[in-house]
N, CA, C and O atoms as CSV, one atom per row, in Angstrom:
chain,resi,resn,atom,element,x,y,z
A,1,MET,N,N,163.507,89.300,86.282
A,1,MET,CA,C,162.735,88.229,85.801
A,1,MET,C,C,161.834,89.443,84.489
A,1,MET,O,O,161.277,90.527,84.660
A,2,THR,N,N,162.065,88.588,83.223
A,2,THR,CA,C,161.606,89.392,82.229
A,2,THR,C,C,160.775,88.290,81.283
A,2,THR,O,O,160.920,87.087,81.061
A,3,GLY,N,N,159.781,89.368,80.816
A,3,GLY,CA,C,159.036,88.382,80.133
A,3,GLY,C,C,157.631,88.990,79.596
A,3,GLY,O,O,157.080,90.004,80.025
A,4,LYS,N,N,157.255,88.277,78.729
A,4,LYS,CA,C,155.800,89.119,78.483
A,4,LYS,C,C,154.573,89.057,79.904
A,4,LYS,O,O,154.426,88.137,80.708
A,5,THR,N,N,153.852,90.326,79.831
A,5,THR,CA,C,152.950,90.275,81.106
A,5,THR,C,C,151.628,89.782,80.550
A,5,THR,O,O,151.085,90.097,79.491
A,6,VAL,N,N,151.228,88.943,81.488
A,6,VAL,CA,C,149.847,88.139,81.025
A,6,VAL,C,C,148.607,88.535,82.370
A,6,VAL,O,O,148.572,88.187,83.550
A,7,LYS,N,N,147.724,89.367,81.577
A,7,LYS,CA,C,146.737,89.568,82.354
A,7,LYS,C,C,145.340,88.277,82.639
A,7,LYS,O,O,144.696,87.696,81.765
A,8,LEU,N,N,145.243,88.172,83.779
A,8,LEU,CA,C,144.282,87.047,84.089
A,8,LEU,C,C,143.384,87.725,85.281
A,8,LEU,O,O,143.559,88.636,86.090
A,9,THR,N,N,142.271,86.753,84.949
A,9,THR,CA,C,141.603,87.227,86.424
A,9,THR,C,C,142.053,86.182,87.584
A,9,THR,O,O,143.159,85.642,87.607
A,10,VAL,N,N,141.111,85.996,88.464
A,10,VAL,CA,C,141.838,85.150,89.858
A,10,VAL,C,C,141.395,83.883,89.476
A,10,VAL,O,O,142.043,82.953,89.957
A,11,GLY,N,N,140.099,83.483,88.449
A,11,GLY,CA,C,139.430,82.296,88.387
A,11,GLY,C,C,140.546,81.775,87.113
A,11,GLY,O,O,141.051,80.653,87.157
A,12,GLN,N,N,140.762,82.498,86.288
A,12,GLN,CA,C,142.051,82.128,85.358
A,12,GLN,C,C,142.858,81.771,85.812
A,12,GLN,O,O,142.979,80.547,85.837
A,13,ALA,N,N,143.863,82.587,86.423
A,13,ALA,CA,C,144.929,82.061,87.352
A,13,ALA,C,C,144.820,80.940,88.086
A,13,ALA,O,O,145.791,80.183,88.088
A,14,ILE,N,N,143.759,80.624,88.780
A,14,ILE,CA,C,143.788,79.504,89.737
A,14,ILE,C,C,143.814,78.142,88.874
A,14,ILE,O,O,144.581,77.205,89.096
A,15,VAL,N,N,142.902,78.190,87.913
A,15,VAL,CA,C,142.759,77.294,86.855
A,15,VAL,C,C,143.833,77.050,86.113
A,15,VAL,O,O,143.925,75.874,85.762
A,16,ARG,N,N,144.906,77.956,85.656
A,16,ARG,CA,C,146.320,77.698,85.145
A,16,ARG,C,C,147.017,77.231,86.162
A,16,ARG,O,O,147.549,76.164,85.854
A,17,TYR,N,N,147.246,77.566,87.241
A,17,TYR,CA,C,147.831,76.980,87.891
A,17,TYR,C,C,147.737,75.358,88.280
A,17,TYR,O,O,148.696,74.632,88.544
A,18,LEU,N,N,146.235,74.961,88.242
A,18,LEU,CA,C,146.004,73.854,88.873
A,18,LEU,C,C,146.174,72.945,87.596
A,18,LEU,O,O,146.623,71.929,88.127
A,19,ILE,N,N,146.111,72.707,86.441
A,19,ILE,CA,C,146.177,72.212,85.342
A,19,ILE,C,C,147.779,72.257,84.970
A,19,ILE,O,O,148.024,71.450,84.073
A,20,ASN,N,N,148.760,72.874,85.352
A,20,ASN,CA,C,150.192,72.786,85.529
A,20,ASN,C,C,150.414,72.008,86.631
A,20,ASN,O,O,151.633,71.891,86.763
A,21,GLN,N,N,149.673,71.272,87.700
A,21,GLN,CA,C,150.495,70.576,88.496
A,21,GLN,C,C,150.359,68.935,88.069
A,21,GLN,O,O,149.297,68.371,87.804
A,22,TYR,N,N,151.647,68.343,88.071
A,22,TYR,CA,C,151.703,67.299,87.591
A,22,TYR,C,C,152.416,66.308,89.229
A,22,TYR,O,O,152.889,66.767,90.269
A,23,THR,N,N,152.202,64.936,88.811
A,23,THR,CA,C,152.398,64.156,89.421
A,23,THR,C,C,153.161,62.934,88.708
A,23,THR,O,O,152.789,62.688,87.560
A,24,ILE,N,N,154.360,62.004,89.345
A,24,ILE,CA,C,154.569,61.069,88.465
A,24,ILE,C,C,154.135,59.723,88.980
A,24,ILE,O,O,154.558,59.402,90.090
A,25,ILE,N,N,153.407,58.953,88.378
A,25,ILE,CA,C,153.049,57.770,88.523
A,25,ILE,C,C,153.528,56.653,87.996
A,25,ILE,O,O,153.175,56.551,86.821
A,26,ASP,N,N,154.187,55.765,88.366
A,26,ASP,CA,C,154.856,54.493,87.957
A,26,ASP,C,C,156.019,55.177,86.548
A,26,ASP,O,O,156.313,54.424,85.620
A,27,GLY,N,N,156.329,56.006,86.574
A,27,GLY,CA,C,157.438,56.848,85.921
A,27,GLY,C,C,156.612,57.733,84.621
A,27,GLY,O,O,157.045,58.398,83.680
A,28,GLU,N,N,155.569,57.467,84.967
A,28,GLU,CA,C,154.964,58.540,83.723
A,28,GLU,C,C,154.403,59.592,84.496
A,28,GLU,O,O,153.974,59.546,85.649
A,29,ARG,N,N,154.471,60.655,83.616
A,29,ARG,CA,C,153.731,62.020,84.325
A,29,ARG,C,C,152.271,62.347,83.955
A,29,ARG,O,O,151.826,62.695,82.861
A,30,HIS,N,N,151.653,62.160,85.080
A,30,HIS,CA,C,150.148,62.859,85.230
A,30,HIS,C,C,149.659,64.072,85.559
A,30,HIS,O,O,150.403,64.736,86.280
A,31,GLN,N,N,148.481,64.634,85.201
A,31,GLN,CA,C,148.080,65.823,85.640
A,31,GLN,C,C,147.539,65.382,87.318
A,31,GLN,O,O,146.925,64.367,87.645
A,32,LEU,N,N,147.948,66.381,88.090
A,32,LEU,CA,C,147.283,66.190,89.847
A,32,LEU,C,C,146.170,65.923,89.745
A,32,LEU,O,O,145.700,64.853,90.132
A,33,PHE,N,N,145.371,67.042,89.083
A,33,PHE,CA,C,143.953,67.446,89.259
A,33,PHE,C,C,143.401,66.848,88.267
A,33,PHE,O,O,143.761,67.191,87.141
A,34,ALA,N,N,142.413,65.830,88.408
A,34,ALA,CA,C,141.934,64.898,87.556
A,34,ALA,C,C,140.540,65.561,86.905
A,34,ALA,O,O,140.000,65.054,85.922
A,35,GLY,N,N,140.050,66.697,87.539
A,35,GLY,CA,C,138.782,67.200,87.198
A,35,GLY,C,C,137.976,67.903,88.392
A,35,GLY,O,O,138.198,67.766,89.595
A,36,VAL,N,N,137.089,68.608,87.844
A,36,VAL,CA,C,135.996,68.903,88.968
A,36,VAL,C,C,134.569,69.018,88.862
A,36,VAL,O,O,133.876,69.289,87.881
A,37,PHE,N,N,134.226,68.738,90.170
A,37,PHE,CA,C,133.081,68.614,90.503
A,37,PHE,C,C,132.659,70.064,91.006
A,37,PHE,O,O,133.322,70.598,91.895
A,38,GLY,N,N,131.397,70.798,90.361
A,38,GLY,CA,C,131.051,71.819,90.509
A,38,GLY,C,C,129.334,72.106,90.532
A,38,GLY,O,O,128.580,71.558,89.728
A,39,ILE,N,N,128.901,72.993,91.520
A,39,ILE,CA,C,127.627,73.652,91.617
A,39,ILE,C,C,127.836,75.061,91.451
A,39,ILE,O,O,128.383,75.565,92.432
A,40,PHE,N,N,127.512,76.039,90.301
A,40,PHE,CA,C,128.156,77.151,90.098
A,40,PHE,C,C,126.666,78.061,90.434
A,40,PHE,O,O,125.530,77.655,90.189
A,41,GLY,N,N,126.948,79.073,90.910
A,41,GLY,CA,C,126.162,80.021,91.598
A,41,GLY,C,C,126.843,81.306,91.582
A,41,GLY,O,O,127.858,81.548,90.928
A,42,HIS,N,N,126.173,82.181,92.404
A,42,HIS,CA,C,126.442,83.410,92.948
A,42,HIS,C,C,127.899,83.102,93.953
A,42,HIS,O,O,127.995,82.326,94.903
A,43,GLY,N,N,128.862,83.933,93.407
A,43,GLY,CA,C,130.143,83.531,94.007
A,43,GLY,C,C,131.248,83.127,93.349
A,43,GLY,O,O,132.369,83.624,93.455
A,44,ASN,N,N,130.884,82.105,92.581
A,44,ASN,CA,C,131.891,81.185,91.389
A,44,ASN,C,C,131.580,81.398,89.966
A,44,ASN,O,O,132.421,81.199,89.089
A,45,VAL,N,N,130.492,81.762,89.749
A,45,VAL,CA,C,129.970,81.230,88.392
A,45,VAL,C,C,130.395,82.519,87.362
A,45,VAL,O,O,130.438,82.133,86.194
A,46,THR,N,N,130.692,83.842,87.516
A,46,THR,CA,C,131.386,84.798,86.915
A,46,THR,C,C,132.891,84.834,86.620
A,46,THR,O,O,133.421,85.463,85.704
A,47,CYS,N,N,133.517,84.043,87.559
A,47,CYS,CA,C,134.957,83.790,87.812
A,47,CYS,C,C,135.203,82.237,87.541
A,47,CYS,O,O,135.533,81.941,86.392
A,48,LEU,N,N,135.081,81.270,88.430
A,48,LEU,CA,C,135.929,80.111,88.193
A,48,LEU,C,C,135.082,79.181,87.264
A,48,LEU,O,O,135.506,78.101,86.853
A,49,SER,N,N,133.814,79.706,86.958
A,49,SER,CA,C,133.067,78.452,85.904
A,49,SER,C,C,133.770,78.947,84.535
A,49,SER,O,O,134.358,78.157,83.797
A,50,GLU,N,N,133.633,80.587,84.217
A,50,GLU,CA,C,134.075,80.700,82.924
A,50,GLU,C,C,135.359,80.031,82.537
A,50,GLU,O,O,135.546,79.476,81.455
A,51,ALA,N,N,136.408,80.151,83.714
A,51,ALA,CA,C,137.697,79.867,83.443
A,51,ALA,C,C,137.824,78.490,83.169
A,51,ALA,O,O,138.630,78.123,82.315
A,52,LEU,N,N,137.109,77.661,83.803
A,52,LEU,CA,C,137.291,75.966,83.336
A,52,LEU,C,C,136.716,75.765,82.580
A,52,LEU,O,O,136.884,74.598,82.225
A,53,GLU,N,N,135.762,76.459,81.805
A,53,GLU,CA,C,135.130,75.977,80.654
A,53,GLU,C,C,136.294,76.140,79.260
A,53,GLU,O,O,136.481,75.350,78.336
A,54,GLN,N,N,136.838,77.246,79.490
A,54,GLN,CA,C,137.985,77.118,78.703
A,54,GLN,C,C,138.996,76.099,78.487
A,54,GLN,O,O,139.615,75.825,77.459
A,55,VAL,N,N,139.057,75.505,79.843
A,55,VAL,CA,C,140.062,74.189,79.574
A,55,VAL,C,C,139.280,72.658,79.524
A,55,VAL,O,O,139.801,71.607,79.897
A,56,GLN,N,N,138.372,72.755,79.158
A,56,GLN,CA,C,137.730,71.356,79.496
A,56,GLN,C,C,138.277,70.410,78.781
A,56,GLN,O,O,137.977,69.266,79.122
A,57,ASP,N,N,139.084,70.548,77.772
A,57,ASP,CA,C,139.802,69.277,77.475
A,57,ASP,C,C,141.172,68.893,78.439
A,57,ASP,O,O,141.929,67.949,78.212
A,58,ARG,N,N,141.282,69.791,79.483
A,58,ARG,CA,C,142.573,69.397,80.279
A,58,ARG,C,C,142.113,69.189,81.642
A,58,ARG,O,O,142.895,68.516,82.313
A,59,LEU,N,N,141.144,69.548,82.190
A,59,LEU,CA,C,140.588,69.554,83.251
A,59,LEU,C,C,138.781,69.847,83.384
A,59,LEU,O,O,138.140,70.851,83.697
A,60,PRO,N,N,138.398,68.541,83.008
A,60,PRO,CA,C,136.956,68.136,82.828
A,60,PRO,C,C,136.429,68.897,84.249
A,60,PRO,O,O,137.038,69.200,85.275
A,61,THR,N,N,135.091,69.057,83.856
A,61,THR,CA,C,133.893,69.586,84.847
A,61,THR,C,C,132.584,68.613,84.728
A,61,THR,O,O,132.109,68.342,83.625
A,62,TRP,N,N,132.120,68.186,85.763
A,62,TRP,CA,C,131.009,67.793,86.011
A,62,TRP,C,C,129.870,68.674,86.808
A,62,TRP,O,O,130.232,69.422,87.716
A,63,ARG,N,N,128.834,68.594,86.536
A,63,ARG,CA,C,127.807,69.400,87.366
A,63,ARG,C,C,127.444,68.600,88.597
A,63,ARG,O,O,127.234,67.401,88.417
A,64,GLY,N,N,127.364,68.969,89.524
A,64,GLY,CA,C,127.020,67.857,90.510
A,64,GLY,C,C,125.535,68.333,91.124
A,64,GLY,O,O,125.002,69.402,90.828
A,65,GLN,N,N,125.143,67.641,91.755
A,65,GLN,CA,C,123.553,67.890,92.536
A,65,GLN,C,C,123.404,68.237,93.657
A,65,GLN,O,O,122.430,68.894,94.025
A,66,ASN,N,N,124.500,67.795,94.532
A,66,ASN,CA,C,124.844,68.207,96.159
A,66,ASN,C,C,126.080,68.501,96.623
A,66,ASN,O,O,126.874,67.561,96.601
A,67,GLU,N,N,126.481,69.570,97.049
A,67,GLU,CA,C,127.530,69.837,97.452
A,67,GLU,C,C,128.382,68.447,98.184
A,67,GLU,O,O,129.433,68.029,97.697
A,68,GLN,N,N,127.724,67.819,99.446
A,68,GLN,CA,C,128.468,67.117,100.235
A,68,GLN,C,C,128.465,65.511,99.345
A,68,GLN,O,O,129.178,64.658,99.873
A,69,SER,N,N,127.829,65.151,98.256
A,69,SER,CA,C,128.188,64.157,97.430
A,69,SER,C,C,129.184,64.401,96.485
A,69,SER,O,O,129.884,63.460,96.110
A,70,MET,N,N,129.387,65.774,95.946
A,70,MET,CA,C,130.375,66.026,95.151
A,70,MET,C,C,131.800,65.900,95.822
A,70,MET,O,O,132.800,65.419,95.289
A,71,ALA,N,N,131.685,66.492,97.257
A,71,ALA,CA,C,133.061,66.261,97.885
A,71,ALA,C,C,133.391,64.814,98.210
A,71,ALA,O,O,134.554,64.415,98.265
A,72,LEU,N,N,132.385,64.078,98.414
A,72,LEU,CA,C,132.669,62.895,98.854
A,72,LEU,C,C,133.284,62.146,97.984
A,72,LEU,O,O,134.336,61.579,98.277
A,73,ALA,N,N,132.558,62.008,96.463
A,73,ALA,CA,C,132.940,61.108,95.412
A,73,ALA,C,C,134.453,61.898,94.846
A,73,ALA,O,O,135.271,61.140,94.325
A,74,ALA,N,N,134.740,63.068,94.924
A,74,ALA,CA,C,136.788,63.604,95.155
A,74,ALA,C,C,137.089,62.700,96.200
A,74,ALA,O,O,138.149,62.143,95.912
A,75,ILE,N,N,136.649,62.302,97.273
A,75,ILE,CA,C,137.399,61.877,98.415
A,75,ILE,C,C,137.280,60.102,97.721
A,75,ILE,O,O,138.169,59.308,98.030
A,76,GLY,N,N,136.451,59.781,97.064
A,76,GLY,CA,C,136.344,58.492,96.806
A,76,GLY,C,C,137.275,58.155,95.670
A,76,GLY,O,O,137.817,57.050,95.678
A,77,TYR,N,N,137.538,59.109,94.577
A,77,TYR,CA,C,138.405,59.342,93.907
A,77,TYR,C,C,139.664,59.167,94.364
A,77,TYR,O,O,140.364,58.195,94.082
A,78,ALA,N,N,139.912,59.869,94.905
A,78,ALA,CA,C,141.489,59.915,95.494
A,78,ALA,C,C,141.753,58.653,96.425
A,78,ALA,O,O,142.913,58.287,96.617
A,79,LYS,N,N,140.921,58.137,96.874
A,79,LYS,CA,C,141.124,56.910,97.737
A,79,LYS,C,C,141.718,55.656,96.821
A,79,LYS,O,O,142.689,54.916,96.979
A,80,ALA,N,N,140.458,55.774,95.552
A,80,ALA,CA,C,140.759,54.746,94.386
A,80,ALA,C,C,142.141,55.179,93.556
A,80,ALA,O,O,142.809,54.291,93.026
A,81,LYS,N,N,142.449,56.252,93.486
A,81,LYS,CA,C,143.715,56.609,92.967
A,81,LYS,C,C,145.007,56.407,93.904
A,81,LYS,O,O,146.126,56.749,93.521
A,82,LEU,N,N,144.781,55.852,95.101
A,82,LEU,CA,C,145.842,55.736,96.171
A,82,LEU,C,C,146.782,57.200,96.611
A,82,LEU,O,O,147.956,57.457,96.876
A,83,ARG,N,N,145.473,57.946,96.501
A,83,ARG,CA,C,146.107,59.495,97.009
A,83,ARG,C,C,147.195,60.126,95.424
A,83,ARG,O,O,147.931,61.091,95.631
A,84,ARG,N,N,147.180,59.664,94.369
A,84,ARG,CA,C,148.559,60.228,93.653
A,84,ARG,C,C,147.679,60.976,92.794
A,84,ARG,O,O,148.300,61.705,92.022
A,85,GLN,N,N,146.203,61.031,92.668
A,85,GLN,CA,C,145.599,62.168,91.930
A,85,GLN,C,C,144.462,62.737,92.637
A,85,GLN,O,O,143.898,62.027,93.469
A,86,ILE,N,N,144.056,63.901,92.426
A,86,ILE,CA,C,143.023,64.695,93.230
A,86,ILE,C,C,141.951,65.111,92.129
A,86,ILE,O,O,142.091,65.236,90.913
A,87,MET,N,N,140.846,65.284,92.936
A,87,MET,CA,C,139.421,65.826,92.382
A,87,MET,C,C,139.390,66.851,93.099
A,87,MET,O,O,139.941,66.948,94.195
A,88,ILE,N,N,138.404,68.153,92.258
A,88,ILE,CA,C,138.219,69.100,93.124
A,88,ILE,C,C,136.726,69.543,93.178
A,88,ILE,O,O,135.985,69.514,92.195
A,89,ALA,N,N,136.387,69.926,94.327
A,89,ALA,CA,C,134.966,70.257,94.018
A,89,ALA,C,C,134.588,71.932,94.843
A,89,ALA,O,O,135.100,72.452,95.834
A,90,THR,N,N,133.730,72.305,94.124
A,90,THR,CA,C,133.374,73.606,93.922
A,90,THR,C,C,132.051,73.954,94.244
A,90,THR,O,O,131.067,73.264,93.979
A,91,THR,N,N,132.045,75.238,94.926
A,91,THR,CA,C,130.745,75.624,95.257
A,91,THR,C,C,130.335,77.112,95.268
A,91,THR,O,O,131.187,78.001,95.281
A,92,SER,N,N,129.134,77.337,95.264
A,92,SER,CA,C,129.100,78.983,95.786
A,92,SER,C,C,128.911,79.143,96.946
A,92,SER,O,O,129.007,78.142,97.656
A,93,VAL,N,N,128.673,80.061,97.392
A,93,VAL,CA,C,128.825,80.978,98.702
A,93,VAL,C,C,127.562,80.463,99.543
A,93,VAL,O,O,126.490,80.331,98.953
A,94,GLY,N,N,127.659,80.183,100.844
A,94,GLY,CA,C,126.493,80.206,101.546
A,94,GLY,C,C,126.205,78.402,102.236
A,94,GLY,O,O,126.967,77.623,102.809
A,95,PRO,N,N,124.912,78.314,101.871
A,95,PRO,CA,C,124.837,76.594,102.919
A,95,PRO,C,C,125.748,75.785,101.444
A,95,PRO,O,O,126.112,74.637,101.696
A,96,GLY,N,N,126.017,76.177,100.366
A,96,GLY,CA,C,126.976,74.778,99.131
A,96,GLY,C,C,128.185,74.771,99.693
A,96,GLY,O,O,128.858,73.741,99.655
A,97,ALA,N,N,128.683,75.993,100.342
A,97,ALA,CA,C,129.986,75.946,100.930
A,97,ALA,C,C,130.045,75.077,102.533
A,97,ALA,O,O,131.043,74.431,102.854
A,98,THR,N,N,129.011,75.175,103.289
A,98,THR,CA,C,129.194,74.412,104.715
A,98,THR,C,C,128.336,73.021,104.657
A,98,THR,O,O,128.263,72.182,105.555
A,99,ASN,N,N,127.618,72.984,103.200
A,99,ASN,CA,C,127.489,71.226,102.956
A,99,ASN,C,C,128.530,70.347,102.483
A,99,ASN,O,O,128.403,69.137,102.294
A,100,MET,N,N,129.669,71.107,102.290
A,100,MET,CA,C,131.069,70.514,102.360
A,100,MET,C,C,132.063,69.865,103.369
A,100,MET,O,O,132.996,69.071,103.246
A,101,VAL,N,N,131.342,70.689,104.688
A,101,VAL,CA,C,132.192,70.652,106.072
A,101,VAL,C,C,132.420,68.885,106.337
A,101,VAL,O,O,133.553,68.527,106.661
A,102,THR,N,N,131.325,67.830,106.189
A,102,THR,CA,C,131.490,66.911,106.748
A,102,THR,C,C,132.391,66.237,105.723
A,102,THR,O,O,133.369,65.597,106.109
A,103,ALA,N,N,132.125,66.344,104.547
A,103,ALA,CA,C,133.065,65.444,103.643
A,103,ALA,C,C,134.649,65.910,103.875
A,103,ALA,O,O,135.573,65.112,103.724
A,104,ALA,N,N,134.893,67.628,104.351
A,104,ALA,CA,C,135.984,67.621,104.780
A,104,ALA,C,C,136.678,67.144,105.890
A,104,ALA,O,O,137.907,67.074,105.873
A,105,GLY,N,N,136.037,66.820,106.820
A,105,GLY,CA,C,136.092,65.986,107.902
A,105,GLY,C,C,136.529,64.739,107.632
A,105,GLY,O,O,137.280,64.163,108.419
A,106,VAL,N,N,136.146,64.219,106.579
A,106,VAL,CA,C,136.095,62.789,106.324
A,106,VAL,C,C,137.522,62.325,105.728
A,106,VAL,O,O,138.137,61.294,106.001
A,107,ALA,N,N,137.921,63.468,104.750
A,107,ALA,CA,C,138.985,63.787,103.899
A,107,ALA,C,C,140.242,63.480,105.191
A,107,ALA,O,O,141.036,62.539,105.193
A,108,HIS,N,N,140.128,64.529,106.190
A,108,HIS,CA,C,141.030,64.923,106.875
A,108,HIS,C,C,141.346,63.711,107.853
A,108,HIS,O,O,142.499,63.286,107.930
A,109,SER,N,N,140.410,63.210,108.530
A,109,SER,CA,C,140.546,61.901,109.457
A,109,SER,C,C,141.187,60.624,108.478
A,109,SER,O,O,142.030,59.818,108.873
A,110,ASN,N,N,140.715,60.645,107.427
A,110,ASN,CA,C,141.262,59.518,106.578
A,110,ASN,C,C,142.510,59.705,105.814
A,110,ASN,O,O,143.057,58.706,105.347
A,111,ARG,N,N,143.262,61.432,105.551
A,111,ARG,CA,C,144.347,61.573,105.099
A,111,ARG,C,C,144.250,61.349,103.638
A,111,ARG,O,O,145.037,60.665,102.983
A,112,LEU,N,N,143.144,62.030,103.152
A,112,LEU,CA,C,142.870,61.434,101.374
A,112,LEU,C,C,143.048,63.098,100.836
A,112,LEU,O,O,142.689,63.944,101.655
A,113,PRO,N,N,143.356,63.383,100.067
A,113,PRO,CA,C,143.655,64.500,99.692
A,113,PRO,C,C,142.619,64.918,98.363
A,113,PRO,O,O,142.500,64.264,97.328
A,114,VAL,N,N,141.858,66.297,98.737
A,114,VAL,CA,C,140.927,66.915,98.067
A,114,VAL,C,C,141.014,68.166,98.031
A,114,VAL,O,O,141.534,68.776,98.965
A,115,LEU,N,N,140.539,68.767,96.981
A,115,LEU,CA,C,140.599,70.207,96.633
A,115,LEU,C,C,138.901,70.956,97.010
A,115,LEU,O,O,137.994,70.864,96.182
A,116,LEU,N,N,138.729,71.594,98.224
A,116,LEU,CA,C,137.157,72.390,98.143
A,116,LEU,C,C,137.489,73.523,98.064
A,116,LEU,O,O,138.444,73.951,98.713
A,117,LEU,N,N,136.717,74.333,97.183
A,117,LEU,CA,C,137.012,75.558,96.564
A,117,LEU,C,C,135.360,76.201,96.774
A,117,LEU,O,O,134.415,75.607,96.254
A,118,SER,N,N,135.205,77.155,97.389
A,118,SER,CA,C,133.567,77.716,97.820
A,118,SER,C,C,133.833,79.346,97.352
A,118,SER,O,O,134.815,80.069,97.526
A,119,GLY,N,N,132.625,79.577,96.736
A,119,GLY,CA,C,132.675,80.670,96.240
A,119,GLY,C,C,132.760,82.055,97.755
A,119,GLY,O,O,132.776,81.838,98.967
A,120,ASP,N,N,132.799,83.396,97.008
A,120,ASP,CA,C,132.526,84.485,97.944
A,120,ASP,C,C,131.699,85.507,97.382
A,120,ASP,O,O,131.475,85.721,96.190
A,121,THR,N,N,131.222,86.184,98.510
A,121,THR,CA,C,130.336,87.430,97.989
A,121,THR,C,C,131.005,88.277,97.294
A,121,THR,O,O,132.232,88.371,97.304
A,122,TYR,N,N,130.113,89.060,96.539
A,122,TYR,CA,C,131.277,90.130,96.017
A,122,TYR,C,C,131.357,91.305,97.305
A,122,TYR,O,O,130.581,91.443,98.251
A,123,ASN,N,N,132.122,91.786,97.091
A,123,ASN,CA,C,133.113,92.782,97.843
A,123,ASN,C,C,132.427,94.375,97.601
A,123,ASN,O,O,132.374,95.158,98.549
A,124,ASN,N,N,132.056,94.649,96.603
A,124,ASN,CA,C,132.031,95.859,96.206
A,124,ASN,C,C,130.147,96.275,96.057
A,124,ASN,O,O,129.626,97.273,95.559
A,125,ARG,N,N,129.513,95.079,96.699
A,125,ARG,CA,C,127.901,95.547,96.623
A,125,ARG,C,C,127.554,94.443,97.449
A,125,ARG,O,O,128.134,93.380,97.669
A,126,LEU,N,N,126.171,95.061,97.979
A,126,LEU,CA,C,125.419,94.451,98.917
A,126,LEU,C,C,124.522,93.813,98.168
A,126,LEU,O,O,124.111,94.405,97.170
A,127,PRO,N,N,123.996,92.426,98.481
A,127,PRO,CA,C,123.079,91.557,97.727
A,127,PRO,C,C,121.875,92.477,97.905
A,127,PRO,O,O,121.905,93.222,98.884
A,128,ASP,N,N,120.712,92.532,97.009
A,128,ASP,CA,C,119.257,92.863,97.292
A,128,ASP,C,C,118.373,92.370,96.364
A,128,ASP,O,O,118.223,92.877,95.252
A,129,PRO,N,N,117.641,91.180,96.860
A,129,PRO,CA,C,117.569,90.796,97.893
A,129,PRO,C,C,119.000,89.985,98.771
A,129,PRO,O,O,120.098,89.830,98.236
A,130,VAL,N,N,118.761,89.674,99.778
A,130,VAL,CA,C,120.012,88.997,100.389
A,130,VAL,C,C,119.914,87.580,99.933
A,130,VAL,O,O,118.793,87.096,100.091
A,131,LEU,N,N,120.914,86.708,99.347
A,131,LEU,CA,C,120.737,85.466,98.557
A,131,LEU,C,C,121.330,84.601,99.880
A,131,LEU,O,O,122.467,84.616,100.353
A,132,GLN,N,N,119.967,83.733,100.360
A,132,GLN,CA,C,120.765,82.457,101.159
A,132,GLN,C,C,121.580,82.906,102.371
A,132,GLN,O,O,122.205,82.080,103.035
């Protein structure tokens, strides 16, 4: 494999992968991931949110008010689109991630596709004070 090396953050690599996933609907090519619902905070603001901002024209992002409602809205979108397109819900680390668990169960039991991404803590420093 030869080619130019591209340096990306993990967030940029994830977003680049997501915007390059397509599906065929009635003979036409459509993006698989239609958009992102997000609450950005510690754990995902410095990586994923910055990468998403760079591709707003291809992967629009809407700020949510509640993690569970964002995930349930993503499930509703998948159902309305007959499982052919998917929304993403992303949260910061901590309670935001656990608030999506109920929606994950709903998606699983109804076999509806949704991508739920939660943030993570920094591995090289301890928060002081501890956040949530």
